[in-house]
N, C-alpha and C positions, 0 to 999 in steps of 0.2 A: 434434407432437413426433415425431422420428424413431424408427423401430423398429429401426434398425440396431444392431449390436453397437458398443459404445463403443471407439473406437481411442485407445489411451493413448499420448500423444506426449511425449517428453522434449524440453524446450525450454531453451536457455541464453541468458542475457543478459549480455553483457560490456560494461562502460562504462569507457573509458580515462580518463586524467588530464585530457583536454581535453573531458570530458563528451560524448564521441562513443560511440555504441553500434554494435556489430557486427551487420550484417544481410546476408542473402544473397538472391539472386533465384531464384525457383522456375523449374524447367525449363518451356519452353513447352508441352510435352505432358503435364504433371502437373496435378493438381487445383489450380485457381486459378493456372495457369501464367502466368508473366510478372510476377506480383506479388512484392513483397519479403516477407521473413519473418525472424524470429529463428531462428538455426540450431538444428537438432535433428532428431529423427526418431522413428519408431515403436518402441516398447518391445516386445521379444520376450517371449513368455510365460515363458521360462526365466530371465529376467534381472531384476535389480532396476532401479528407475528411475535410481539413480546410475550403475550399470554401463552402461545404455543411453545416458545422457547422455555419459559419457566415450567410449564406443565411437563414437557418432555424430560427435562433435567430432574424434576422431582420423581417422575415415574421410573426412568431408566437408570439414573445415577444416584438418586437419593439425597440430593442437595437442593437447598433453596437459594435461588439467585437473588442478590440484593442490589448489585450495581453492574450494569452492562451497557454497551453502546454499539452502534453499527460499525462493522468492519469492512465488508464488501459484499456485493451480490454477483453471482456467477450463474449464468444460464448455459446448460450443457445438453446437447442432443445425443442421446443414445439411440441405437437402431429401434429399441423397443419402447422408449419413453423419453420425455423431455423434462428436466428438473431445473428448478430455480433455487439455488442454494443462497439463502438469506443468512449471511454469516455475521455473528456478533462476537465482540471481545467481551469476555466476562472478567470483571476485575475484583468483584467481591461476592462471597457466597457463605452460607452457613451449613454445617453438616459434614459428614465424611463421605467422599466419593467411593462408590462401589457399584458393581454390575448387578442391579436389581432384577434383571431379566435373564440372568444366567450368562451374560456376555462377559468376556474378559476385558479388563480395562488396564491401562498402563500409562505412567508418566514418562514420556519419551523426550530426550533432549532434542531441541530444535534442530541442531546440526545433524542429527541422525535420521531425520525424516526422509524417507525414500519414496518417490512418487509411485514406483511399482508396487508398493505395499498398500496403496489406496485405490479406490475407484477413480477412473479417469477425471471425473468432475472435480476431484479434490486437488488436482495438480496445481491449479491456479492459487489455491489457498496456501499450499506449501510454499510456492514461489513468493507469494506476497508476505508470508510470515517472516521471510528472510529480510524484508525491507525494514530499516530503522524508522523510528518515529520522528527523528530530527534530521533535516537536510539543510546544510549550510550552503549559501551561494556566495561565491568570492566577489568582493567589490573590485573595481578597477584599481590596479596597483601600479607603482612606478618601477619597481625592480624585482628581480628573482629573490633577493634577500628579504624583501617585504613579504613575498609569497611564502617563503620558507618559515618566517615567524608566524604568519597567519595559520599555516597548516599545523604548526607545533601547538598553537593555541587551541585549534579545533580538537587536536588529540587529547589535550588536557580536559576538555569539556566532554569527552566521550563521543564525539561525532564520528560516525562510521562511513557516511556517504556525503560527498561534497559535489555540488554542481560547479564545474570550472567555467567561469564566465569572465571574459576580459574584452569588453567592447572596444577598447582603445587600440587593440592589436590587429594587424593584418593577418591573413590566414597562415602564412609561412611562419611568422613569429609566434602566432597563437599555438601551433603545433609544437614549436621548439619549446615554449614555456610549458606546454602540457606534458611533454616528455620528462622535463626536469621535475615538474610538480608530482607526477606519478612516482618517480624515484623517491622523492621526499615523503610523499604520503604513505608509501608502502611500509616505511620504517615505523609508523605510528598506527598502523592497522586501518588506514583510510582508503577508500576506493573513490575514484573520480568519474563523474559523468560530464562529458564535454557539451557545452552549450554552443552549438554552431550549426551551420547549414549541412544537410546530409551530403551534398556534393563534395564537401571539404573534409568530411569525417574519415579518419583513419581507423578502420575496424580493429587493427592490431594494437591500438594504443590504450584506450580507456575502457572502463567497465560498461559504458553505454553512451547514448546520445540524448540530449534535450534540445527540443526545437521550440522557437517562439510561436506564438499564435498565428501570425501571418504565414509562416512557413508550414505550420500544421495544416492549414486550410487548403493548401496546394497539393498535399500528399494524396496519392491514389492507393497506396499500400504502405505497410509497415516498412520503414527504411533500413531496419537492422535485423539481424537474425535473432532467433528466440533465445540464444545463449547470451545475448547482450541485453542490457536494459534499454527500453525506449520510453522517454518521458516527454511531456509537452506542457507549455505554459498556457493556461486558459483563463478566460475572463467572463464567459457566459455559457448558456446551455448549449448553444449551437456548436461552440468549440469543444465542450465536453463530450458531446455525442459523437463528433467526428474523431476525437481522440480514442473513444471507445471503439469505433469502427476500424480504426487503424491498429487496434490491439495494443494500445499503450499499456505499459506496466504500471504507471502511475502519472499523475499530473499535479500541477500546482493550480490553485484557484485564487485569483486576486483582483482588486485589493479588498481584503476583508475589512480592515480598519483604515482610518485616515492615513494617507501618506502624502508628502509634499509633491511626489512625482505625478500623482493623478489629481490632486487638488480636492477641494471641498465637495461634498455631496456625490462623490464618485464611489465611495466605499459600498460594498455589498451589505455589510452587517452580518451578524451571526445567524439570524433567522433566514435570511435569503441564502446564505451559504448552505445551511442545512437543507433548504428546499431544493437547491440545485444538486447537492450531493446525493440526495435521495432518488434522483431520476436517472442515474447512470451506475454502471457496475464496474467501478475501478477505484483503487485507492486515491484519495485526493488529500493534498497537503495544503493547509491554510497558509496564505502568503499575503503580505502587505500590512505594515503596521503591527506586526506580530512580535511578541517577546516570549521568553521561556515561561513566563507566568501565565500565558494563554493556553498552555498544553491541555489542562483538564477541560477548559471551556471548549477548546477545538474538538477534542475527542467526544465530548458530550453532544456536539452538533454535527456528528457524522464524519469528521476529519480522520484520516489515517494518522496524521501527525502534523507537524508545523515545519515550515521552511522560511528562510529569510537571509538577508544580508546583515543587517544590523542586529538581528535577534541574537546572534552568537558572538558579537564583538564586544 
């Protein structure tokens, strides 16, 4: 691990209506020169991260940021230095983007981003940009026909990632249903993450694994390979930090709002959600009493997106 002082960097991600992201090429004589990056720059000690982000984009890209929210934080140790990338999603700006310091800039389609074109610290940003802002969680169902109808409904809503959760099924039947669900989901462009214990998880089946908070706290290492998604259900800071140590790709944090499952006075509320989200470096989906109308509110409080069972029914 590097013993160098951590360099705090403000990074901005802008995605246009064509699902292209703004990137800039590093100067040849800079660290990792010639590679591409998401625009931004070093935060000065006397300024906030928001001020640094706005200043860097004004100086380097020539645009004024008017609306942006936290995306993720990534700490990366190079042999020669340690950086903390404080990444923000920029949703509104004024002006025309250009390379004000002679650097090349480009609008690159999200699906064309290649990790080897970027400094190593950017790999996690690229992987997380592929995550959707909406994750549906399946309710307990009675039949495969019910499941097929539900997945069809998700497809019409533009859902791309679904947590397959069926608490009423034993493991053998769970995997049987999961195989059928994957076949159905593929036809509408949906990927499934299985909600089950790692010991029963079939790595050849789904896109990844989601574990509950109790299972999460028993883990000593990430239970799936890096080419699969690993997610966890969290309810407090201790669980969030353990998910971060286990290298989770994303988590849900609940309950944000009132739900009958947890009862009165158990909800976190949006301010507490934002406080917790700001203390870890991983995408967090707001869960619990959430509806589609909460999306902007969730993003404004540091959520990567929203997740839910009833939210998408």
